[in-house]
N, C-alpha and C positions, 0 to 999 in steps of 0.2 A: 603698222596702220596696215588694215586689215585687203587683202587683194581679192577680188571678183576676174574672177575665171570662164571667159565664155563656156558656154554649151554644148556648143557644133564641136570644139576642140580637144573637147573632152570625151567625143564620145566619139572621133576620130578613131579612142584610143581604143576603143571597141573593134572586133571582129566577127561576121558573124560567115563560115565559111562548112561548105558540106562534108570537105574532106577534113575537118580539124573539127574534132568532139562530134561526131556527128549532127553537125548547123550551130548546135548551143553557140549561143553570145561570150567569148574570151574574151579574156584581157587580148590583145592586140599581143602578138611573139611568145604568150605566152597558150598553156593548156590549164586555165585556170575559169572555170563558171566563171560569170557573174552572174549564179544566182546561187553559190559560194561566198563569193564575202557579203554578199546583202545577207546570208540567211546568219554568220561570221557578226555580225553586224546587226542585225538581229533580236541576235541573242546576246547579244552586250560587251560580243567582243571589240576590244575601239582599234582604231585606228591604226593605233603607236604598234602593237600587239601584233597586229594581221604586218603589218613590214617589219618586227621583229620575227613573225613566222615563217613570210613571202619575202627575201631581202633585196633578191630582185626587180619589184615593185617599188613602183612611185610612192608615193602622196596619186600622183596624181591618176593616177590608175584605180584606186580607190573611189575617189572622187567619181570619176567616169562611171565605172560599178554603180553609181550612186542619180548618176544624172539619166545613164541609162532604164533605168529602174525606175523615175520618177516618168519617162519621154511614153516609157512603155503605160506607165497607167496611163497617160491622160489620152493614150488612141486606146484603148483598151474600155469596154464596159466591163464588170465584175455583178456579179449578181447575187449581194453577201447571204442572201435567205438561205441557197443553195448555196455557195463556201460552206454559212454556219455549218448546215449540216452534215456537210461533209471532212467535218473536226473531228 
């Protein structure tokens, strides 16, 4: 049976501290940027591969990065035309 994780609980695994990685969102207790994990996932790296590459992380840390990205996209407007011309 699939377990549903609480997004608020997952987001507690993310830290934003100006003294750590210049304030970029990181996995709490690590200097691993949320964007790094999201970029790996977007390029096709599996959660299992990430956990093998970063053995100190837990699956919930990876899911927290996804939840953070989801929350940020919910709160921001992206001008798709402008973005597509920048690439």
